N, C-alpha and C positions, 0 to 999 in steps of 0.2 A: 697358780700352777699353769704353766703354758703347755705342758705335755701330759697326756693321759695314755698309759700303755694300752696296747691292743687288747690285752687280756681284761683290763679294767673297763675299757670302753665297751667290750662285749657284755660284761655283767650289767653295766649301766643301761645299755639298750634293751637287754632282755627284761630287766626290772621294769623299764618304762612300757614295754610291750605288754607284760603281764598286768601292769598297773592300769593300762588304758581300759581293759575290760572291767577291772574292778571299779574304776571311776564311773563307767556307764551303769554298772549295777548299783553303785551308791546313789546315783541320781534318781534311780527308780524306787529305792526302798521306802521313801516317804509316801509313795503312791499306793503302797500295799494296804490291804485292810488292816485294821489295828489289832488283829489277833496275834498273840505271842507266837503261836504255831506258825503262822505265815511268815513272820519276820525270821524266826529261827531256821525254817527250811530254806528260805531265800538266801540267808547268810551262809548256810552250809553249802548250798549249790555254788555260790560265788567263790567260796574257799576252794572247792573241788575244781572248778573251771580254771582258777588261777594257778593251782598246783599243776594241773595238766599242761598249761602253757609253759610253766617253768621247767618241768621235766622234759617236755618235747624240745624246747629251744636249747637248754643246756646240754642235753644228750646228743642233739644234732651237732652242736658246735664242739663239744668235748666228749666224744663217745667213749673215751677211755676212763672217764670219771663216773662214779656213782652219784646219785642224787638222793639225799635223805631229808625227809620232812619230820614234823613232830610225831613222835611215837615210833619212828623207824630205828632200826639198829644202826649205830654209827659204823661205817666201813673202816677197815684198816688201810685201804688203798686211797689214793687221792680222790676227794669227793667234794660235792657242794652240799652245804646245809642251807635249807630254804624255809622261810616262813611266808606262806602265801597271803596270809591275812592276820597280821599281828595287831590285836585290838579288835577282836570280833564283836565284843559287846558294844564298843563305841560305834562300829559300823552298823550294827543292828539297830541302834537308836538314832542314827543320823548324825552322829558326832564326827567331825572330819579329822579325827586323830587316830589313824591306823596306817599300816605300812606293809610293803613287800620287802623282804630282806633276803639277801643272798650272801653266803660266805664261802670262799674257797679254802679248803683245808688240805694241806700236804704234810705228811709225816707228823701229824699232831699239831702243826702250826697253822694259825689262820693267816693266810697270805694276801687275801684281797676280800673286800666287802663293800656292799652297797645297802643302804636303807632308804626307801623311797616312799613318800606319802603322796599317793595319786590325787587326793582331794585338794592338796595345796601346791602340788608339783615341786615340793622340797626334796632334793636329792642329796644325800650324804654318801661319801665314798672314801675309801682308804686302801692303801697297799702297804704291806709290811716294809718298814724302813723309809717310806716316802711321805708320811704324814697323812692327816685327815683333812677333808675339804667339804664344803658345801658348794654345790654347783651354782654358778652365776651366769648371767647372759653373756658377758664378755670375759670377766675374770672370776676365777673360783676363789672362795673365801677360805683361807687357812684357819683351821679350828684349833683352839687351845682351851684346856680345862681352866677353871677358875683358880686364881692364886690365893684365895682366902685360906687361912690356916686355923681359924678359931671356929670350932663347931657351933658355938653360941651365936655366930653370925651367919651360919650356913643354912641354905635351903636344901633339904634332902628329898629326893624323889624316890619313886618305887612303891610297890604295893605293900611292903613291910616297913616303910619309913615311919609308920605310926609307933613302932617300938621305941623310937627316939623322941617321942613327944615330950616337951619340957626340957630336953637335953640339948636341943639344937635350935637354930633361929626359926625354922619353920619346916613343915613337911607338905608334900604334894603327891598325889597319885592320879595319873592321867590315863592309865589303862592300856598302854602299848609300850612294852619294855624296849623294843628297838628304837623307837623315837625318844624315849626317856634317856637312853644311853647317848643318842645323838645330841640331845639337849645338854647332857653333861659334858660331852666333848666340845660343845659350842660355848661352854661357860655359863649356861642358863641356870644350871643347878650346881651346887658344890659337891653333891654326892648322890649315889643311888644305893638303896638297900632293898633288895627284892629277892624273894626265895621261891623255890618250887618251879623253876622253869625248865623246859626242854632245851637241849643244846641248840636246836635249830632256831629257837626264838631269840637267843642271846649272842650267838657267835658273831654276827656281823657288827652288832653294837659294841661288843668287846674290843674289836680291832679299832673301831672309831675312837674309843676312849684311850686305848694304849697309844695310838699314833698321835693323839692330841696331847700327850704328856701325862696321862692319868694312869692309875694302877687299878687292877681288878683282883680282888682277893676272894677266895672261897671261904664261906663261913666256917667250914670244918678243917681248914688247914692249921697246922701247928706252928710253923715258922712263917711269920709275916714279913720277913725281910725281902722275900721275892714272891712274885705271883705264881700260883700253882694253876696254870691254865687248864691242864688236864682235869684237875679236881673241880674247877669251876664248871666245866662243861658236863662232867658226869654227875656232879652233885646238884647243879642248877641253882645254887644259893650264892648270890654274889653281893659283894660290897665294893663299890667303885667310887673313886674320887682322886684328887691329887695325892701324892705320896704321903704327906703329913696327915691330912684329914682321913685318908683311908685307914691308917693305923688307929687313929682315935675312934673312928666309927666301929672298927672291928672290936676294940676293947669295950665300947659302950654296948654293942649288941651282945657280946659274950657275957 
């Protein structure tokens, strides 16, 4: 991808700015005393600092947009859904699998998204209609979901993938849904089954998957011929994969 829109470049830079502070916090967490209380309070403070940066930078650049994080009411006007620290438990335990996520939402459609892991500097981004990519030094890598069609050969990620144990090739749970969805978009997993998420945690990853050729279904939707994005965001229970495996996973979970 030789061109990144001004809007997407803005989100990338804001995610990196927020992530730089999170990266400094992460480098310090192993130096804390080993008390659970200390780690928990430090992680909460890191979450709050990162959220403050995201709100400040996004509202400065797009004052007409609202900014909603986990637990906030989703606005009806154009807004950003942000996850300041997706993978809090990993962060707390010094595991470098956590992310900052930003999704732009206009009239119910996710139009731009970034998912950034500050610990590894992995940046994933997408714009509606323009594909999903992983940032590279010179060239950005176009992302595509896996083409496997047989669940028996598929590796399924997500915190509820264990429901499929014995029915698929393997299951994995890494603890950060945004990065899990980026992994699916990259072809690292064949599917994701994960329930009980806030819209802010999954919105950016959903666009990555859809723009990489995948489908995202809500567990509670009746007609699986099309994705019900609104229900996915409000319900928080998603099944994601390529078109064929998504329908098979939906049936297996139901």
